[in-house]
N, CA and C atoms as an extended XYZ file, in Angstrom:
390
Properties=species:S:1:pos:R:3:atomname:S:1:resname:S:1:resid:I:1 pbc="F F F"
N       -15.890       25.801        9.123 N   LYS     1
C       -15.147       24.837        8.315 CA  LYS     1
C       -15.688       23.411        8.505 C   LYS     1
N       -16.030       23.063        9.747 N   GLU     2
C       -16.545       21.721       10.013 CA  GLU     2
C       -17.827       21.452        9.215 C   GLU     2
N       -18.708       22.451        9.121 N   ALA     3
C       -19.956       22.285        8.362 CA  ALA     3
C       -19.662       22.082        6.881 C   ALA     3
N       -18.690       22.813        6.347 N   GLU     4
C       -18.306       22.662        4.939 CA  GLU     4
C       -17.753       21.258        4.679 C   GLU     4
N       -16.933       20.785        5.584 N   ILE     5
C       -16.359       19.439        5.439 CA  ILE     5
C       -17.472       18.394        5.470 C   ILE     5
N       -18.374       18.502        6.432 N   ARG     6
C       -19.473       17.534        6.552 CA  ARG     6
C       -20.351       17.551        5.302 C   ARG     6
N       -20.701       18.739        4.808 N   GLU     7
C       -21.560       18.856        3.622 CA  GLU     7
C       -20.870       18.255        2.404 C   GLU     7
N       -19.594       18.540        2.235 N   THR     8
C       -18.841       18.027        1.085 CA  THR     8
C       -18.759       16.507        1.123 C   THR     8
N       -18.416       15.953        2.281 N   LEU     9
C       -18.294       14.494        2.388 CA  LEU     9
C       -19.651       13.800        2.277 C   LEU     9
N       -20.701       14.416        2.789 N   THR    10
C       -22.037       13.841        2.676 CA  THR    10
C       -22.475       13.810        1.212 C   THR    10
N       -22.200       14.877        0.482 N   ARG    11
C       -22.516       14.934       -0.954 CA  ARG    11
C       -21.732       13.872       -1.716 C   ARG    11
N       -20.453       13.743       -1.402 N   TYR    12
C       -19.606       12.736       -2.044 CA  TYR    12
C       -20.091       11.319       -1.716 C   TYR    12
N       -20.403       11.057       -0.449 N   ALA    13
C       -20.869        9.735       -0.032 CA  ALA    13
C       -22.179        9.373       -0.737 C   ALA    13
N       -23.071       10.346       -0.898 N   ALA    14
C       -24.344       10.086       -1.591 CA  ALA    14
C       -24.094        9.737       -3.058 C   ALA    14
N       -23.192       10.453       -3.700 N   ALA    15
C       -22.863       10.166       -5.106 CA  ALA    15
C       -22.215        8.794       -5.237 C   ALA    15
N       -21.316        8.474       -4.317 N   TRP    16
C       -20.620        7.181       -4.331 CA  TRP    16
C       -21.619        6.044       -4.122 C   TRP    16
N       -22.514        6.205       -3.153 N   THR    17
C       -23.523        5.194       -2.855 CA  THR    17
C       -24.445        4.978       -4.060 C   THR    17
N       -24.776        6.064       -4.759 N   ALA    18
C       -25.654        5.979       -5.929 CA  ALA    18
C       -24.921        5.463       -7.166 C   ALA    18
N       -23.586        5.419       -7.105 N   GLY    19
C       -22.816        4.996       -8.276 CA  GLY    19
C       -22.822        6.036       -9.383 C   GLY    19
N       -23.046        7.300       -9.034 N   ASP    20
C       -23.129        8.405       -9.995 CA  ASP    20
C       -21.724        8.935      -10.280 C   ASP    20
N       -21.087        8.398      -11.330 N   LEU    21
C       -19.694        8.737      -11.622 CA  LEU    21
C       -19.488       10.216      -11.914 C   LEU    21
N       -20.433       10.854      -12.613 N   ALA    22
C       -20.300       12.284      -12.902 CA  ALA    22
C       -20.343       13.103      -11.611 C   ALA    22
N       -21.268       12.759      -10.715 N   ALA    23
C       -21.373       13.483       -9.442 CA  ALA    23
C       -20.154       13.217       -8.564 C   ALA    23
N       -19.628       11.991       -8.606 N   ILE    24
C       -18.413       11.663       -7.859 CA  ILE    24
C       -17.266       12.534       -8.349 C   ILE    24
N       -17.045       12.555       -9.655 N   ALA    25
C       -15.938       13.333      -10.238 CA  ALA    25
C       -16.083       14.818       -9.933 C   ALA    25
N       -17.318       15.316       -9.899 N   ALA    26
C       -17.562       16.734       -9.622 CA  ALA    26
C       -17.186       17.123       -8.199 C   ALA    26
N       -17.016       16.150       -7.311 N   CYS    27
C       -16.650       16.430       -5.917 CA  CYS    27
C       -15.152       16.691       -5.746 C   CYS    27
N       -14.347       16.363       -6.752 N   TYR    28
C       -12.898       16.488       -6.645 CA  TYR    28
C       -12.409       17.841       -7.143 C   TYR    28
N       -11.532       18.450       -6.372 N   HIS    29
C       -10.851       19.682       -6.749 CA  HIS    29
C        -9.859       19.356       -7.869 C   HIS    29
N        -9.625       20.288       -8.787 N   ASP    30
C        -8.656       20.049       -9.872 CA  ASP    30
C        -7.262       19.728       -9.342 C   ASP    30
N        -6.932       20.271       -8.159 N   ALA    31
C        -5.608       20.042       -7.563 CA  ALA    31
C        -5.626       18.888       -6.558 C   ALA    31
N        -6.626       18.025       -6.650 N   PHE    32
C        -6.756       16.909       -5.725 CA  PHE    32
C        -5.496       16.045       -5.715 C   PHE    32
N        -5.105       15.592       -4.518 N   THR    33
C        -3.975       14.675       -4.361 CA  THR    33
C        -4.443       13.459       -3.583 C   THR    33
N        -4.133       12.283       -4.122 N   LEU    34
C        -4.460       11.004       -3.497 CA  LEU    34
C        -3.177       10.404       -2.938 C   LEU    34
N        -3.187       10.090       -1.642 N   HIS    35
C        -2.044        9.451       -0.980 CA  HIS    35
C        -2.419        7.993       -0.731 C   HIS    35
N        -1.775        7.094       -1.458 N   TYR    36
C        -2.095        5.674       -1.369 CA  TYR    36
C        -0.970        4.946       -0.662 C   TYR    36
N        -1.252        4.428        0.532 N   ALA    37
C        -0.246        3.703        1.312 CA  ALA    37
C        -0.060        2.305        0.735 C   ALA    37
N         0.981        1.654        1.164 N   GLY    38
C         1.173        0.255        0.814 CA  GLY    38
C         2.408       -0.002       -0.014 C   GLY    38
N         2.531       -1.268       -0.404 N   ARG    39
C         3.649       -1.740       -1.215 CA  ARG    39
C         3.085       -2.430       -2.448 C   ARG    39
N         2.274       -1.682       -3.183 N   HIS    40
C         1.645       -2.227       -4.385 CA  HIS    40
C         1.868       -1.281       -5.562 C   HIS    40
N         1.414       -1.689       -6.715 N   ALA    41
C         1.677       -0.950       -7.950 CA  ALA    41
C         1.087        0.455       -7.963 C   ALA    41
N         0.085        0.727       -7.145 N   LEU    42
C        -0.564        2.045       -7.146 CA  LEU    42
C        -0.180        2.897       -5.944 C   LEU    42
N         0.678        2.389       -5.074 N   ALA    43
C         1.078        3.130       -3.868 CA  ALA    43
C         1.818        4.403       -4.254 C   ALA    43
N         1.664        5.410       -3.408 N   GLY    44
C         2.363        6.673       -3.629 CA  GLY    44
C         1.385        7.823       -3.699 C   GLY    44
N         1.890        8.991       -4.115 N   ASP    45
C         1.089       10.201       -4.229 CA  ASP    45
C         0.701       10.408       -5.687 C   ASP    45
N        -0.575       10.666       -5.904 N   HIS    46
C        -1.101       10.893       -7.249 CA  HIS    46
C        -1.668       12.307       -7.260 C   HIS    46
N        -0.971       13.210       -7.935 N   VAL    47
C        -1.257       14.638       -7.870 CA  VAL    47
C        -2.074       15.069       -9.084 C   VAL    47
N        -3.159       15.772       -8.814 N   GLY    48
C        -4.053       16.258       -9.854 CA  GLY    48
C        -5.270       15.350       -9.973 C   GLY    48
N        -6.409       15.955      -10.262 N   LYS    49
C        -7.673       15.225      -10.351 CA  LYS    49
C        -7.585       14.088      -11.363 C   LYS    49
N        -7.045       14.351      -12.544 N   ALA    50
C        -6.988       13.325      -13.593 CA  ALA    50
C        -6.141       12.134      -13.156 C   ALA    50
N        -4.982       12.399      -12.571 N   ALA    51
C        -4.093       11.316      -12.133 CA  ALA    51
C        -4.740       10.506      -11.013 C   ALA    51
N        -5.383       11.183      -10.077 N   ALA    52
C        -6.022       10.491       -8.957 CA  ALA    52
C        -7.191        9.632       -9.443 C   ALA    52
N        -8.021       10.184      -10.328 N   LEU    53
C        -9.159        9.414      -10.832 CA  LEU    53
C        -8.695        8.223      -11.658 C   LEU    53
N        -7.618        8.381      -12.401 N   GLU    54
C        -7.067        7.248      -13.157 CA  GLU    54
C        -6.584        6.160      -12.195 C   GLU    54
N        -5.935        6.554      -11.114 N   THR    55
C        -5.463        5.590      -10.118 CA  THR    55
C        -6.629        4.866       -9.462 C   THR    55
N        -7.666        5.605       -9.089 N   LEU    56
C        -8.840        4.975       -8.488 CA  LEU    56
C        -9.523        4.028       -9.474 C   LEU    56
N        -9.569        4.415      -10.739 N   GLY    57
C       -10.130        3.547      -11.765 CA  GLY    57
C        -9.325        2.275      -11.937 C   GLY    57
N        -8.009        2.417      -11.917 N   GLU    58
C        -7.140        1.241      -12.041 CA  GLU    58
C        -7.277        0.327      -10.831 C   GLU    58
N        -7.430        0.911       -9.644 N   PHE    59
C        -7.671        0.101       -8.450 CA  PHE    59
C        -8.948       -0.725       -8.647 C   PHE    59
N        -9.989       -0.077       -9.153 N   GLY    60
C       -11.241       -0.772       -9.402 CA  GLY    60
C       -11.095       -1.898      -10.419 C   GLY    60
N       -10.353       -1.660      -11.486 N   ARG    61
C       -10.142       -2.696      -12.499 CA  ARG    61
C        -9.379       -3.882      -11.924 C   ARG    61
N        -8.371       -3.610      -11.112 N   ARG    62
C        -7.540       -4.681      -10.559 CA  ARG    62
C        -8.249       -5.489       -9.470 C   ARG    62
N        -9.145       -4.858       -8.727 N   THR    63
C        -9.756       -5.506       -7.561 CA  THR    63
C       -11.246       -5.801       -7.726 C   THR    63
N       -11.845       -5.323       -8.810 N   LYS    64
C       -13.309       -5.448       -9.006 CA  LYS    64
C       -14.059       -4.832       -7.820 C   LYS    64
N       -13.526       -3.741       -7.320 N   ARG    65
C       -14.039       -3.021       -6.160 CA  ARG    65
C       -15.530       -2.735       -6.287 C   ARG    65
N       -16.261       -3.001       -5.195 N   LYS    66
C       -17.681       -2.694       -5.141 CA  LYS    66
C       -18.001       -2.147       -3.750 C   LYS    66
N       -18.589       -0.975       -3.715 N   LEU    67
C       -18.996       -0.393       -2.438 CA  LEU    67
C       -20.156       -1.196       -1.860 C   LEU    67
N       -20.007       -1.619       -0.619 N   ILE    68
C       -21.110       -2.267        0.099 CA  ILE    68
C       -21.885       -1.204        0.861 C   ILE    68
N       -21.162       -0.344        1.593 N   ALA    69
C       -21.832        0.701        2.366 CA  ALA    69
C       -20.853        1.780        2.789 C   ALA    69
N       -21.353        2.998        2.833 N   VAL    70
C       -20.662        4.057        3.556 CA  VAL    70
C       -21.153        3.906        4.984 C   VAL    70
N       -20.263        3.459        5.855 N   VAL    71
C       -20.630        3.153        7.238 CA  VAL    71
C       -20.813        4.422        8.049 C   VAL    71
N       -19.923        5.393        7.835 N   ASP    72
C       -19.996        6.620        8.623 CA  ASP    72
C       -19.298        7.754        7.893 C   ASP    72
N       -19.791        8.964        8.110 N   VAL    73
C       -19.165       10.195        7.636 CA  VAL    73
C       -18.901       11.030        8.875 C   VAL    73
N       -17.649       11.441        9.037 N   MET    74
C       -17.269       12.231       10.213 CA  MET    74
C       -16.581       13.509        9.756 C   MET    74
N       -16.788       14.584       10.492 N   ALA    75
C       -16.176       15.857       10.144 CA  ALA    75
C       -15.603       16.517       11.387 C   ALA    75
N       -14.426       17.095       11.211 N   GLY    76
C       -13.779       17.848       12.275 CA  GLY    76
C       -13.425       19.233       11.781 C   GLY    76
N       -12.600       19.925       12.538 N   ARG    77
C       -12.235       21.295       12.177 CA  ARG    77
C       -11.260       21.350       11.005 C   ARG    77
N       -10.479       20.283       10.780 N   GLU    78
C        -9.482       20.320        9.711 CA  GLU    78
C        -9.653       19.227        8.663 C   GLU    78
N       -10.204       18.085        9.055 N   HIS    79
C       -10.338       16.949        8.146 CA  HIS    79
C       -11.694       16.286        8.318 C   HIS    79
N       -12.057       15.519        7.317 N   GLY    80
C       -13.247       14.689        7.389 CA  GLY    80
C       -12.868       13.265        7.055 C   GLY    80
N       -13.693       12.331        7.464 N   THR    81
C       -13.386       10.916        7.275 CA  THR    81
C       -14.619       10.168        6.824 C   THR    81
N       -14.402        9.252        5.891 N   ILE    82
C       -15.445        8.309        5.501 CA  ILE    82
C       -14.941        6.918        5.861 C   ILE    82
N       -15.766        6.178        6.574 N   LEU    83
C       -15.495        4.768        6.833 CA  LEU    83
C       -16.374        4.005        5.855 C   LEU    83
N       -15.727        3.225        4.975 N   ALA    84
C       -16.454        2.507        3.935 CA  ALA    84
C       -16.188        1.012        4.036 C   ALA    84
N       -17.208        0.250        3.669 N   ARG    85
C       -17.059       -1.197        3.565 CA  ARG    85
C       -17.171       -1.522        2.078 C   ARG    85
N       -16.149       -2.245        1.568 N   GLU    86
C       -16.119       -2.583        0.155 CA  GLU    86
C       -15.865       -4.070       -0.028 C   GLU    86
N       -16.272       -4.570       -1.171 N   ARG    87
C       -15.979       -5.960       -1.538 CA  ARG    87
C       -14.971       -5.914       -2.684 C   ARG    87
N       -13.855       -6.628       -2.486 N   LEU    88
C       -12.804       -6.734       -3.487 CA  LEU    88
C       -12.659       -8.198       -3.881 C   LEU    88
N       -12.101       -8.424       -5.041 N   ILE    89
C       -11.750       -9.781       -5.439 CA  ILE    89
C       -10.249       -9.928       -5.199 C   ILE    89
N        -9.896      -10.852       -4.326 N   VAL    90
C        -8.496      -11.090       -3.964 CA  VAL    90
C        -8.207      -12.566       -4.202 C   VAL    90
N        -7.210      -12.833       -5.028 N   ASP    91
C        -6.850      -14.221       -5.369 CA  ASP    91
C        -8.077      -14.994       -5.857 C   ASP    91
N        -8.944      -14.323       -6.619 N   GLY    92
C       -10.102      -14.968       -7.212 CA  GLY    92
C       -11.319      -15.100       -6.321 C   GLY    92
N       -11.236      -14.638       -5.069 N   SER    93
C       -12.360      -14.768       -4.134 CA  SER    93
C       -12.798      -13.402       -3.611 C   SER    93
N       -14.106      -13.225       -3.360 N   PRO    94
C       -14.575      -11.958       -2.792 CA  PRO    94
C       -14.170      -11.826       -1.324 C   PRO    94
N       -13.718      -10.639       -0.967 N   VAL    95
C       -13.318      -10.338        0.411 CA  VAL    95
C       -13.890       -8.972        0.773 C   VAL    95
N       -14.552       -8.882        1.917 N   ASP    96
C       -15.068       -7.607        2.395 CA  ASP    96
C       -14.006       -6.932        3.256 C   ASP    96
N       -13.804       -5.635        3.004 N   VAL    97
C       -12.780       -4.880        3.722 CA  VAL    97
C       -13.380       -3.573        4.235 C   VAL    97
N       -12.804       -3.089        5.334 N   GLU    98
C       -13.149       -1.761        5.821 CA  GLU    98
C       -11.989       -0.838        5.514 C   GLU    98
N       -12.336        0.342        5.021 N   ARG    99
C       -11.327        1.317        4.618 CA  ARG    99
C       -11.668        2.660        5.253 C   ARG    99
N       -10.637        3.378        5.667 N   VAL   100
C       -10.801        4.709        6.233 CA  VAL   100
C       -10.184        5.688        5.245 C   VAL   100
N       -11.004        6.627        4.789 N   LEU   101
C       -10.556        7.645        3.852 CA  LEU   101
C       -10.600        8.991        4.556 C   LEU   101
N        -9.440        9.607        4.729 N   VAL   102
C        -9.328       10.881        5.435 CA  VAL   102
C        -9.157       11.978        4.388 C   VAL   102
N       -10.021       12.989        4.456 N   TYR   103
C       -10.046       14.035        3.434 CA  TYR   103
C        -9.731       15.408        4.005 C   TYR   103
N        -9.097       16.210        3.169 N   LYS   104
C        -8.972       17.645        3.378 CA  LYS   104
C        -9.888       18.279        2.339 C   LYS   104
N       -10.671       19.260        2.751 N   VAL   105
C       -11.639       19.917        1.871 CA  VAL   105
C       -11.241       21.370        1.674 C   VAL   105
N       -11.296       21.832        0.433 N   GLU   106
C       -11.048       23.236        0.100 CA  GLU   106
C       -12.131       23.687       -0.875 C   GLU   106
N       -12.715       24.836       -0.634 N   ASP   107
C       -13.715       25.403       -1.543 CA  ASP   107
C       -14.877       24.450       -1.805 C   ASP   107
N       -15.261       23.665       -0.812 N   GLY   108
C       -16.374       22.751       -0.964 CA  GLY   108
C       -16.089       21.544       -1.832 C   GLY   108
N       -14.804       21.271       -2.071 N   LEU   109
C       -14.394       20.134       -2.896 CA  LEU   109
C       -13.342       19.310       -2.171 C   LEU   109
N       -13.258       18.031       -2.525 N   LEU   110
C       -12.224       17.167       -1.964 CA  LEU   110
C       -10.877       17.608       -2.524 C   LEU   110
N        -9.953       17.948       -1.627 N   HIS   111
C        -8.661       18.483       -2.054 CA  HIS   111
C        -7.523       17.486       -1.863 C   HIS   111
N        -7.658       16.621       -0.864 N   GLU   112
C        -6.597       15.669       -0.558 CA  GLU   112
C        -7.225       14.480        0.156 C   GLU   112
N        -6.658       13.273       -0.082 N   CYS   113
C        -7.173       12.072        0.566 CA  CYS   113
C        -6.039       11.134        0.922 C   CYS   113
N        -6.113       10.592        2.124 N   TRP   114
C        -5.212        9.540        2.592 CA  TRP   114
C        -6.065        8.300        2.790 C   TRP   114
N        -5.682        7.181        2.197 N   ILE   115
C        -6.453        5.942        2.307 CA  ILE   115
C        -5.743        5.003        3.278 C   ILE   115
N        -6.489        4.531        4.266 N   TYR   116
C        -5.966        3.591        5.254 CA  TYR   116
C        -6.824        2.328        5.226 C   TYR   116
N        -6.183        1.205        5.046 N   ASP   117
C        -6.886       -0.070        4.975 CA  ASP   117
C        -6.648       -0.885        6.235 C   ASP   117
N        -7.682       -1.590        6.676 N   ALA   118
C        -7.575       -2.417        7.879 CA  ALA   118
C        -6.544       -3.524        7.693 C   ALA   118
N        -6.393       -4.028        6.458 N   ASP   119
C        -5.440       -5.105        6.176 CA  ASP   119
C        -4.620       -4.708        4.951 C   ASP   119
N        -3.559       -3.942        5.184 N   GLN   120
C        -2.759       -3.413        4.077 CA  GLN   120
C        -2.130       -4.520        3.232 C   GLN   120
N        -1.694       -5.616        3.850 N   SER   121
C        -1.083       -6.695        3.068 CA  SER   121
C        -2.088       -7.329        2.119 C   SER   121
N        -3.343       -7.376        2.497 N   LEU   122
C        -4.385       -7.899        1.625 CA  LEU   122
C        -4.563       -6.975        0.412 C   LEU   122
N        -4.582       -5.671        0.636 N   ILE   123
C        -4.693       -4.707       -0.452 CA  ILE   123
C        -3.488       -4.817       -1.376 C   ILE   123
N        -2.298       -4.932       -0.800 N   ASP   124
C        -1.079       -5.080       -1.610 CA  ASP   124
C        -1.190       -6.299       -2.526 C   ASP   124
N        -1.702       -7.384       -1.997 N   ARG   125
C        -1.862       -8.617       -2.761 CA  ARG   125
C        -2.919       -8.437       -3.864 C   ARG   125
N        -4.013       -7.775       -3.513 N   ALA   126
C        -5.118       -7.577       -4.463 CA  ALA   126
C        -4.693       -6.717       -5.644 C   ALA   126
N        -3.923       -5.662       -5.380 N   VAL   127
C        -3.510       -4.729       -6.432 CA  VAL   127
C        -2.376       -5.298       -7.267 C   VAL   127
N        -1.426       -5.923       -6.612 N   GLY   128
C        -0.281       -6.480       -7.317 CA  GLY   128
C         0.981       -5.687       -7.074 C   GLY   128
N         2.093       -6.324       -7.342 N   ALA   129
C         3.419       -5.747       -7.084 CA  ALA   129
C         3.682       -4.548       -7.993 C   ALA   129
N         4.538       -3.651       -7.511 N   PRO   130
C         4.937       -2.498       -8.344 CA  PRO   130
C         5.696       -2.926       -9.581 C   PRO   130
């Protein structure tokens, strides 16, 4: 299982780094669930690939999100993690943030994700109130 998780996350990280939207979308399971922490308009659980991708797209529109680097890909027996550095626009200014994305993998696809931000209040501000 650990090898499957590592391979899946490595494939996803490569697609994300390349900006290959089709390859990124192909990494998600149809039953994918996104768990977004915080007190912002996108916080909560987004169930299904379409709903999750729409939420991620809206996050990008609101924050002008840009990947700087996939810092690390880690895999364990049950979950995998990507540590990413991104640049967001917050209150009109660029801000670099580190984010931890914890994944559950099923059938070689991303099945579930929990997003943890180093500065949740900054993300809440960037996204906007519910």
